[in-house]
Backbone and ligand atoms as CSV (ligand in chain L), in Angstrom:
chain,resi,resn,atom,element,x,y,z
A,1,MET,N,N,30.255,143.983,-125.069
A,1,MET,CA,C,29.307,144.500,-124.070
A,1,MET,C,C,29.260,146.032,-124.117
A,2,SER,N,N,28.062,146.584,-123.980
A,2,SER,CA,C,27.947,148.034,-123.871
A,2,SER,C,C,26.924,148.359,-122.796
A,3,ARG,N,N,26.813,149.637,-122.491
A,3,ARG,CA,C,25.952,150.057,-121.386
A,3,ARG,C,C,24.943,151.098,-121.821
A,4,THR,N,N,23.829,151.131,-121.127
A,4,THR,CA,C,22.869,152.209,-121.304
A,4,THR,C,C,22.411,152.678,-119.928
A,5,PHE,N,N,21.811,153.860,-119.906
A,5,PHE,CA,C,21.314,154.440,-118.672
A,5,PHE,C,C,19.794,154.367,-118.675
A,6,SER,N,N,19.231,153.990,-117.549
A,6,SER,CA,C,17.779,153.818,-117.425
A,6,SER,C,C,17.250,154.554,-116.204
A,7,ILE,N,N,16.049,155.087,-116.330
A,7,ILE,CA,C,15.335,155.615,-115.158
A,7,ILE,C,C,13.964,154.940,-115.086
A,8,LEU,N,N,13.650,154.389,-113.914
A,8,LEU,CA,C,12.273,153.984,-113.632
A,8,LEU,C,C,11.619,155.224,-113.032
A,9,LYS,N,N,10.653,155.773,-113.742
A,9,LYS,CA,C,10.130,157.109,-113.449
A,9,LYS,C,C,9.137,157.096,-112.277
A,10,PRO,N,N,8.763,158.294,-111.789
A,10,PRO,CA,C,7.869,158.371,-110.628
A,10,PRO,C,C,6.548,157.625,-110.790
A,11,ASP,N,N,5.986,157.603,-112.002
A,11,ASP,CA,C,4.710,156.873,-112.134
A,11,ASP,C,C,4.900,155.388,-111.862
A,12,ALA,N,N,6.112,154.883,-112.115
A,12,ALA,CA,C,6.411,153.466,-111.868
A,12,ALA,C,C,6.714,153.212,-110.393
A,13,THR,N,N,7.542,154.059,-109.775
A,13,THR,CA,C,7.870,153.823,-108.359
A,13,THR,C,C,6.623,154.003,-107.490
A,14,ARG,N,N,5.781,154.987,-107.858
A,14,ARG,CA,C,4.555,155.248,-107.090
A,14,ARG,C,C,3.640,154.022,-107.070
A,15,ARG,N,N,3.610,153.293,-108.194
A,15,ARG,CA,C,2.711,152.125,-108.304
A,15,ARG,C,C,3.417,150.816,-107.951
A,16,ASN,N,N,4.607,150.917,-107.299
A,16,ASN,CA,C,5.327,149.718,-106.846
A,16,ASN,C,C,5.679,148.778,-107.995
A,17,LEU,N,N,6.095,149.356,-109.124
A,17,LEU,CA,C,6.375,148.535,-110.311
A,17,LEU,C,C,7.861,148.262,-110.521
A,18,THR,N,N,8.704,148.658,-109.566
A,18,THR,CA,C,10.151,148.492,-109.757
A,18,THR,C,C,10.506,147.033,-110.086
A,19,GLY,N,N,9.994,146.108,-109.290
A,19,GLY,CA,C,10.330,144.696,-109.496
A,19,GLY,C,C,9.787,144.149,-110.803
A,20,LYS,N,N,8.556,144.527,-111.133
A,20,LYS,CA,C,7.951,144.019,-112.375
A,20,LYS,C,C,8.715,144.535,-113.602
A,21,ILE,N,N,9.108,145.819,-113.566
A,21,ILE,CA,C,9.852,146.363,-114.708
A,21,ILE,C,C,11.245,145.741,-114.765
A,22,ASN,N,N,11.886,145.565,-113.614
A,22,ASN,CA,C,13.204,144.922,-113.619
A,22,ASN,C,C,13.116,143.499,-114.171
A,23,ALA,N,N,12.029,142.816,-113.904
A,23,ALA,CA,C,11.875,141.459,-114.449
A,23,ALA,C,C,11.837,141.488,-115.976
A,24,VAL,N,N,11.136,142.461,-116.557
A,24,VAL,CA,C,11.089,142.570,-118.022
A,24,VAL,C,C,12.490,142.868,-118.562
A,25,ILE,N,N,13.205,143.778,-117.881
A,25,ILE,CA,C,14.565,144.142,-118.295
A,25,ILE,C,C,15.469,142.907,-118.279
A,26,GLU,N,N,15.421,142.161,-117.184
A,26,GLU,CA,C,16.325,141.008,-117.046
A,26,GLU,C,C,15.935,139.877,-117.984
A,27,GLU,N,N,14.643,139.674,-118.170
A,27,GLU,CA,C,14.218,138.606,-119.085
A,27,GLU,C,C,14.632,138.913,-120.519
A,28,ALA,N,N,14.804,140.189,-120.842
A,28,ALA,CA,C,15.240,140.565,-122.193
A,28,ALA,C,C,16.758,140.410,-122.365
A,29,GLY,N,N,17.455,140.042,-121.299
A,29,GLY,CA,C,18.892,139.804,-121.426
A,29,GLY,C,C,19.764,140.990,-121.059
A,30,LEU,N,N,19.146,142.028,-120.510
A,30,LEU,CA,C,19.944,143.164,-120.017
A,30,LEU,C,C,20.277,142.901,-118.546
A,31,ARG,N,N,21.532,143.181,-118.157
A,31,ARG,CA,C,21.970,142.971,-116.780
A,31,ARG,C,C,21.984,144.311,-116.051
A,32,ILE,N,N,21.376,144.373,-114.858
A,32,ILE,CA,C,21.371,145.607,-114.056
A,32,ILE,C,C,22.681,145.643,-113.274
A,33,VAL,N,N,23.627,146.466,-113.731
A,33,VAL,CA,C,24.968,146.462,-113.132
A,33,VAL,C,C,25.174,147.613,-112.137
A,34,ALA,N,N,24.180,148.501,-112.034
A,34,ALA,CA,C,24.154,149.536,-110.997
A,34,ALA,C,C,22.715,150.002,-110.855
A,35,GLN,N,N,22.341,150.340,-109.616
A,35,GLN,CA,C,20.944,150.762,-109.398
A,35,GLN,C,C,20.842,151.516,-108.080
A,36,LYS,N,N,20.119,152.636,-108.088
A,36,LYS,CA,C,19.790,153.290,-106.812
A,36,LYS,C,C,18.504,154.094,-106.939
A,37,ARG,N,N,17.845,154.223,-105.777
A,37,ARG,CA,C,16.601,155.003,-105.715
A,37,ARG,C,C,16.972,156.387,-105.217
A,38,VAL,N,N,16.562,157.406,-105.951
A,38,VAL,CA,C,16.913,158.789,-105.590
A,38,VAL,C,C,15.720,159.701,-105.849
A,39,LYS,N,N,15.738,160.857,-105.169
A,39,LYS,CA,C,14.748,161.889,-105.488
A,39,LYS,C,C,15.508,162.992,-106.214
A,40,LEU,N,N,15.155,163.238,-107.453
A,40,LEU,CA,C,15.875,164.232,-108.245
A,40,LEU,C,C,15.559,165.638,-107.757
A,41,SER,N,N,16.577,166.483,-107.734
A,41,SER,CA,C,16.338,167.908,-107.486
A,41,SER,C,C,15.906,168.541,-108.809
A,42,THR,N,N,15.317,169.745,-108.709
A,42,THR,CA,C,14.935,170.456,-109.937
A,42,THR,C,C,16.166,170.701,-110.802
A,43,ALA,N,N,17.279,171.077,-110.188
A,43,ALA,CA,C,18.509,171.341,-110.958
A,43,ALA,C,C,18.983,170.078,-111.682
A,44,GLN,N,N,18.921,168.945,-110.986
A,44,GLN,CA,C,19.342,167.677,-111.620
A,44,GLN,C,C,18.457,167.326,-112.814
A,45,ALA,N,N,17.132,167.465,-112.624
A,45,ALA,CA,C,16.203,167.110,-113.704
A,45,ALA,C,C,16.360,168.072,-114.883
A,46,GLU,N,N,16.543,169.356,-114.603
A,46,GLU,CA,C,16.710,170.338,-115.685
A,46,GLU,C,C,17.994,170.058,-116.460
A,47,ALA,N,N,19.051,169.683,-115.745
A,47,ALA,CA,C,20.320,169.366,-116.424
A,47,ALA,C,C,20.170,168.085,-117.243
A,48,PHE,N,N,19.539,167.084,-116.651
A,48,PHE,CA,C,19.393,165.802,-117.336
A,48,PHE,C,C,18.602,165.966,-118.631
A,49,TYR,N,N,17.518,166.745,-118.591
A,49,TYR,CA,C,16.650,166.912,-119.760
A,49,TYR,C,C,16.946,168.217,-120.509
A,50,GLY,N,N,18.169,168.716,-120.376
A,50,GLY,CA,C,18.563,169.984,-121.006
A,50,GLY,C,C,18.239,170.080,-122.489
A,51,VAL,N,N,18.352,168.963,-123.221
A,51,VAL,CA,C,18.072,169.002,-124.667
A,51,VAL,C,C,16.620,169.348,-124.967
A,52,HIS,N,N,15.750,169.150,-123.979
A,52,HIS,CA,C,14.313,169.415,-124.197
A,52,HIS,C,C,13.877,170.775,-123.651
A,53,LYS,N,N,14.826,171.639,-123.261
A,53,LYS,CA,C,14.403,172.828,-122.498
A,53,LYS,C,C,13.534,173.810,-123.278
A,54,GLU,N,N,13.611,173.772,-124.610
A,54,GLU,CA,C,12.734,174.657,-125.395
A,54,GLU,C,C,11.377,174.014,-125.722
A,55,ARG,N,N,11.195,172.748,-125.370
A,55,ARG,CA,C,9.959,172.051,-125.728
A,55,ARG,C,C,8.829,172.486,-124.781
A,56,PRO,N,N,7.581,172.496,-125.299
A,56,PRO,CA,C,6.459,172.978,-124.470
A,56,PRO,C,C,6.208,172.137,-123.219
A,57,PHE,N,N,6.639,170.869,-123.260
A,57,PHE,CA,C,6.367,169.988,-122.118
A,57,PHE,C,C,7.474,170.000,-121.075
A,58,PHE,N,N,8.499,170.867,-121.259
A,58,PHE,CA,C,9.678,170.807,-120.371
A,58,PHE,C,C,9.325,171.024,-118.897
A,59,GLY,N,N,8.512,172.050,-118.623
A,59,GLY,CA,C,8.170,172.348,-117.223
A,59,GLY,C,C,7.420,171.202,-116.563
A,60,GLU,N,N,6.471,170.631,-117.299
A,60,GLU,CA,C,5.683,169.509,-116.784
A,60,GLU,C,C,6.593,168.290,-116.559
A,61,LEU,N,N,7.519,168.067,-117.500
A,61,LEU,CA,C,8.442,166.933,-117.411
A,61,LEU,C,C,9.306,167.051,-116.150
A,62,VAL,N,N,9.883,168.226,-115.936
A,62,VAL,CA,C,10.733,168.438,-114.753
A,62,VAL,C,C,9.892,168.306,-113.475
A,63,GLY,N,N,8.684,168.847,-113.513
A,63,GLY,CA,C,7.796,168.736,-112.349
A,63,GLY,C,C,7.482,167.287,-112.004
A,64,GLN,N,N,7.166,166.504,-113.029
A,64,GLN,CA,C,6.841,165.083,-112.784
A,64,GLN,C,C,8.058,164.309,-112.298
A,65,MET,N,N,9.212,164.583,-112.883
A,65,MET,CA,C,10.411,163.794,-112.558
A,65,MET,C,C,10.964,164.101,-111.166
A,66,THR,N,N,10.550,165.247,-110.607
A,66,THR,CA,C,11.045,165.619,-109.277
A,66,THR,C,C,9.997,165.422,-108.181
A,67,ALA,N,N,8.792,165.051,-108.563
A,67,ALA,CA,C,7.698,164.976,-107.589
A,67,ALA,C,C,7.851,163.811,-106.627
A,68,GLU,N,N,8.394,162.710,-107.126
A,68,GLU,CA,C,8.510,161.484,-106.328
A,68,GLU,C,C,9.800,160.779,-106.707
A,69,PRO,N,N,10.205,159.765,-105.931
A,69,PRO,CA,C,11.492,159.109,-106.223
A,69,PRO,C,C,11.517,158.432,-107.593
A,70,VAL,N,N,12.736,158.275,-108.086
A,70,VAL,CA,C,12.988,157.494,-109.300
A,70,VAL,C,C,14.038,156.432,-108.953
A,71,VAL,N,N,14.165,155.433,-109.820
A,71,VAL,CA,C,15.259,154.474,-109.692
A,71,VAL,C,C,16.153,154.662,-110.913
A,72,VAL,N,N,17.417,155.002,-110.682
A,72,VAL,CA,C,18.366,155.165,-111.790
A,72,VAL,C,C,19.193,153.888,-111.893
A,73,GLN,N,N,19.497,153.500,-113.119
A,73,GLN,CA,C,20.153,152.208,-113.360
A,73,GLN,C,C,21.175,152.313,-114.481
A,74,VAL,N,N,22.155,151.427,-114.428
A,74,VAL,CA,C,23.017,151.169,-115.581
A,74,VAL,C,C,22.737,149.735,-116.028
A,75,LEU,N,N,22.450,149.574,-117.309
A,75,LEU,CA,C,22.138,148.260,-117.879
A,75,LEU,C,C,23.237,147.866,-118.856
A,76,GLU,N,N,23.586,146.595,-118.856
A,76,GLU,CA,C,24.675,146.113,-119.710
A,76,GLU,C,C,24.162,144.972,-120.591
A,77,ALA,N,N,24.578,144.988,-121.835
A,77,ALA,CA,C,24.229,143.917,-122.798
A,77,ALA,C,C,25.027,144.184,-124.069
A,78,ASP,N,N,25.000,143.238,-124.999
A,78,ASP,CA,C,25.469,143.546,-126.351
A,78,ASP,C,C,24.478,144.549,-126.935
A,79,ASP,N,N,24.971,145.639,-127.501
A,79,ASP,CA,C,24.086,146.666,-128.072
A,79,ASP,C,C,23.019,147.120,-127.077
A,80,ALA,N,N,23.463,147.504,-125.889
A,80,ALA,CA,C,22.542,147.834,-124.799
A,80,ALA,C,C,21.564,148.962,-125.159
A,81,VAL,N,N,22.042,150.005,-125.845
A,81,VAL,CA,C,21.156,151.150,-126.137
A,81,VAL,C,C,19.972,150.730,-127.017
A,82,PRO,N,N,20.205,150.161,-128.212
A,82,PRO,CA,C,19.046,149.769,-129.026
A,82,PRO,C,C,18.228,148.642,-128.399
A,83,LYS,N,N,18.909,147.754,-127.678
A,83,LYS,CA,C,18.181,146.649,-127.044
A,83,LYS,C,C,17.190,147.189,-126.012
A,84,TYR,N,N,17.633,148.128,-125.162
A,84,TYR,CA,C,16.727,148.654,-124.142
A,84,TYR,C,C,15.614,149.490,-124.772
A,85,ARG,N,N,15.924,150.208,-125.851
A,85,ARG,CA,C,14.877,150.998,-126.515
A,85,ARG,C,C,13.772,150.083,-127.062
A,86,GLU,N,N,14.192,148.913,-127.554
A,86,GLU,CA,C,13.210,147.937,-128.032
A,86,GLU,C,C,12.354,147.424,-126.862
A,87,VAL,N,N,13.008,147.139,-125.739
A,87,VAL,CA,C,12.295,146.619,-124.563
A,87,VAL,C,C,11.337,147.675,-124.000
A,88,MET,N,N,11.750,148.963,-124.040
A,88,MET,CA,C,10.892,150.038,-123.514
A,88,MET,C,C,9.647,150.235,-124.369
A,89,GLY,N,N,9.799,150.177,-125.696
A,89,GLY,CA,C,8.697,150.510,-126.600
A,89,GLY,C,C,8.659,152.000,-126.898
A,90,ALA,N,N,7.734,152.404,-127.763
A,90,ALA,CA,C,7.648,153.799,-128.208
A,90,ALA,C,C,7.384,154.756,-127.042
A,91,THR,N,N,7.895,156.000,-127.176
A,91,THR,CA,C,7.717,157.027,-126.140
A,91,THR,C,C,6.241,157.176,-125.777
A,92,ASN,N,N,5.393,157.220,-126.805
A,92,ASN,CA,C,3.942,157.294,-126.580
A,92,ASN,C,C,3.410,155.870,-126.411
A,93,PRO,N,N,2.906,155.535,-125.225
A,93,PRO,CA,C,2.482,154.151,-124.983
A,93,PRO,C,C,1.398,153.658,-125.945
A,94,GLU,N,N,0.637,154.601,-126.530
A,94,GLU,CA,C,-0.386,154.182,-127.503
A,94,GLU,C,C,0.244,153.581,-128.752
A,95,GLN,N,N,1.525,153.943,-128.995
A,95,GLN,CA,C,2.216,153.414,-130.180
A,95,GLN,C,C,3.196,152.298,-129.827
A,96,ALA,N,N,3.234,151.889,-128.572
A,96,ALA,CA,C,4.215,150.879,-128.139
A,96,ALA,C,C,3.744,149.473,-128.498
A,97,ASP,N,N,4.704,148.631,-128.881
A,97,ASP,CA,C,4.391,147.244,-129.245
A,97,ASP,C,C,3.988,146.431,-128.014
A,98,GLU,N,N,3.220,145.379,-128.271
A,98,GLU,CA,C,2.823,144.436,-127.209
A,98,GLU,C,C,4.060,143.895,-126.485
A,99,GLY,N,N,3.955,143.765,-125.189
A,99,GLY,CA,C,5.042,143.152,-124.422
A,99,GLY,C,C,6.122,144.115,-123.990
A,100,THR,N,N,6.114,145.345,-124.547
A,100,THR,CA,C,7.119,146.327,-124.125
A,100,THR,C,C,6.723,146.938,-122.774
A,101,ILE,N,N,7.725,147.510,-122.088
A,101,ILE,CA,C,7.466,148.087,-120.763
A,101,ILE,C,C,6.397,149.174,-120.840
A,102,ARG,N,N,6.503,150.029,-121.861
A,102,ARG,CA,C,5.533,151.128,-121.933
A,102,ARG,C,C,4.139,150.635,-122.293
A,103,LYS,N,N,4.051,149.594,-123.131
A,103,LYS,CA,C,2.722,149.034,-123.433
A,103,LYS,C,C,2.124,148.407,-122.171
A,104,LEU,N,N,2.986,147.730,-121.402
A,104,LEU,CA,C,2.504,147.033,-120.217
A,104,LEU,C,C,2.120,147.998,-119.096
A,105,PHE,N,N,2.913,149.073,-118.908
A,105,PHE,CA,C,2.798,149.840,-117.665
A,105,PHE,C,C,2.545,151.343,-117.815
A,106,ALA,N,N,2.907,151.959,-118.953
A,106,ALA,CA,C,2.861,153.421,-119.030
A,106,ALA,C,C,1.430,153.948,-118.976
A,107,LEU,N,N,1.291,155.164,-118.424
A,107,LEU,CA,C,-0.020,155.795,-118.287
A,107,LEU,C,C,-0.286,156.785,-119.414
A,108,SER,N,N,0.784,157.439,-119.894
A,108,SER,CA,C,0.641,158.484,-120.915
A,108,SER,C,C,2.041,158.793,-121.453
A,109,ILE,N,N,2.124,159.703,-122.424
A,109,ILE,CA,C,3.439,160.045,-122.981
A,109,ILE,C,C,4.341,160.680,-121.915
A,110,GLY,N,N,3.753,161.436,-121.012
A,110,GLY,CA,C,4.549,162.054,-119.939
A,110,GLY,C,C,4.872,161.059,-118.834
A,111,GLU,N,N,3.875,160.281,-118.461
A,111,GLU,CA,C,4.079,159.267,-117.413
A,111,GLU,C,C,4.270,157.920,-118.108
A,112,ASN,N,N,5.466,157.793,-118.735
A,112,ASN,CA,C,5.702,156.611,-119.572
A,112,ASN,C,C,6.678,155.628,-118.927
A,113,SER,N,N,6.738,155.671,-117.609
A,113,SER,CA,C,7.346,154.629,-116.757
A,113,SER,C,C,8.870,154.498,-116.809
A,114,VAL,N,N,9.467,154.677,-117.990
A,114,VAL,CA,C,10.920,154.492,-118.101
A,114,VAL,C,C,11.550,155.494,-119.055
A,115,HIS,N,N,12.817,155.769,-118.794
A,115,HIS,CA,C,13.672,156.501,-119.734
A,115,HIS,C,C,14.837,155.604,-120.090
A,116,GLY,N,N,15.291,155.666,-121.328
A,116,GLY,CA,C,16.522,154.988,-121.735
A,116,GLY,C,C,17.310,155.876,-122.679
A,117,SER,N,N,18.630,155.790,-122.611
A,117,SER,CA,C,19.486,156.630,-123.457
A,117,SER,C,C,19.208,156.369,-124.944
A,118,ASP,N,N,19.436,157.429,-125.759
A,118,ASP,CA,C,19.171,157.285,-127.200
A,118,ASP,C,C,20.428,157.064,-128.039
A,119,SER,N,N,21.614,157.068,-127.408
A,119,SER,CA,C,22.859,156.807,-128.144
A,119,SER,C,C,23.925,156.392,-127.141
A,120,ASP,N,N,24.987,155.756,-127.637
A,120,ASP,CA,C,26.091,155.375,-126.744
A,120,ASP,C,C,26.719,156.617,-126.110
A,121,GLU,N,N,26.815,157.682,-126.908
A,121,GLU,CA,C,27.421,158.920,-126.403
A,121,GLU,C,C,26.587,159.493,-125.249
A,122,ASN,N,N,25.274,159.563,-125.441
A,122,ASN,CA,C,24.421,160.082,-124.368
A,122,ASN,C,C,24.367,159.135,-123.176
A,123,ALA,N,N,24.471,157.830,-123.429
A,123,ALA,CA,C,24.494,156.871,-122.320
A,123,ALA,C,C,25.678,157.181,-121.398
A,124,ALA,N,N,26.830,157.415,-121.973
A,124,ALA,CA,C,28.018,157.704,-121.159
A,124,ALA,C,C,27.827,158.992,-120.353
A,125,ILE,N,N,27.247,160.008,-120.999
A,125,ILE,CA,C,27.003,161.287,-120.307
A,125,ILE,C,C,26.004,161.089,-119.159
A,126,GLU,N,N,24.908,160.386,-119.449
A,126,GLU,CA,C,23.852,160.198,-118.450
A,126,GLU,C,C,24.333,159.330,-117.282
A,127,ILE,N,N,25.079,158.259,-117.578
A,127,ILE,CA,C,25.612,157.397,-116.512
A,127,ILE,C,C,26.494,158.227,-115.581
A,128,ALA,N,N,27.336,159.064,-116.151
A,128,ALA,CA,C,28.280,159.856,-115.347
A,128,ALA,C,C,27.567,160.897,-114.476
A,129,GLN,N,N,26.321,161.249,-114.825
A,129,GLN,CA,C,25.559,162.196,-113.991
A,129,GLN,C,C,25.102,161.556,-112.677
A,130,PHE,N,N,25.067,160.232,-112.626
A,130,PHE,CA,C,24.513,159.559,-111.442
A,130,PHE,C,C,25.415,158.527,-110.790
A,131,PHE,N,N,26.398,157.995,-111.522
A,131,PHE,CA,C,27.207,156.910,-110.969
A,131,PHE,C,C,28.697,157.162,-111.166
A,132,THR,N,N,29.481,156.773,-110.150
A,132,THR,CA,C,30.935,156.721,-110.323
A,132,THR,C,C,31.274,155.350,-110.911
A,133,ASP,N,N,32.479,155.210,-111.460
A,133,ASP,CA,C,32.895,153.915,-112.013
A,133,ASP,C,C,32.829,152.822,-110.950
A,134,ALA,N,N,33.190,153.181,-109.717
A,134,ALA,CA,C,33.237,152.182,-108.636
A,134,ALA,C,C,31.852,151.637,-108.276
A,135,GLU,N,N,30.804,152.403,-108.598
A,135,GLU,CA,C,29.435,151.956,-108.274
A,135,GLU,C,C,28.847,151.018,-109.320
A,136,ILE,N,N,29.557,150.855,-110.428
A,136,ILE,CA,C,29.055,150.007,-111.520
A,136,ILE,C,C,29.816,148.683,-111.479
A,137,VAL,N,N,29.069,147.623,-111.195
A,137,VAL,CA,C,29.715,146.327,-110.986
A,137,VAL,C,C,29.172,145.341,-112.013
A,138,GLY,N,N,29.948,145.118,-113.048
A,138,GLY,CA,C,29.489,144.269,-114.155
A,138,GLY,C,C,29.642,142.788,-113.868
L,1,LIG,P1,P,12.050,160.335,-122.062
L,1,LIG,O1,O,12.597,159.180,-122.834
L,1,LIG,O2,O,12.310,160.351,-120.610
L,1,LIG,O3,O,12.586,161.701,-122.703
L,1,LIG,C1,C,11.863,162.910,-122.644
L,1,LIG,C2,C,10.510,162.749,-122.042
L,1,LIG,O4,O,9.611,163.794,-122.230
L,1,LIG,C3,C,9.831,161.561,-122.677
L,1,LIG,O5,O,10.467,160.356,-122.270
L,1,LIG,C4,C,8.389,161.760,-122.230
L,1,LIG,O6,O,8.101,161.131,-121.000
L,1,LIG,C5,C,8.302,163.277,-121.994
L,1,LIG,N1,N,7.311,163.907,-122.836
L,1,LIG,C6,C,6.218,164.559,-122.407
L,1,LIG,N2,N,5.507,165.026,-123.440
L,1,LIG,C7,C,6.162,164.651,-124.560
L,1,LIG,C8,C,5.924,164.846,-125.959
L,1,LIG,N3,N,4.858,165.517,-126.409
L,1,LIG,N4,N,6.812,164.332,-126.835
L,1,LIG,C9,C,7.911,163.651,-126.380
L,1,LIG,N5,N,8.182,163.449,-125.078
L,1,LIG,C10,C,7.314,163.948,-124.178
């Protein structure tokens, strides 16, 4: 078993898609072992997306991620990181495969409904930014 970190982004919470996206996650065999709804501060979003700080879309990304609540999650499965990336689909929803969360729900590359960790190492870092060990119940 391994874990990944997930965010249901503001475009998803705004459109009341939390349950529908969780259904896709669970039907794919990922278990939601921690979950909470939070409003990110600018400092939290800037720290979380620190690797993108030189990218032209950084300001817009931080603005969108802090505008409305998000749902942060820890997901567990065998090979959780690649499994969730497959379930999410491509970052750009125009390139996402049929049946993926981003194909089903995303509005654009910026408002792409979900985030998922890109490696086991980053999953551990991202999980620790939002959850204590005691909050994760497998
Ligand atoms: P996410 O997986 O959360 O990681 C970084 C986010 O930046 C990405 O999803 C997109 O929502 C957002 N983003 C906005 N514009 C771009 C872009 N041109 N290329 C990649 N990511 C972008």
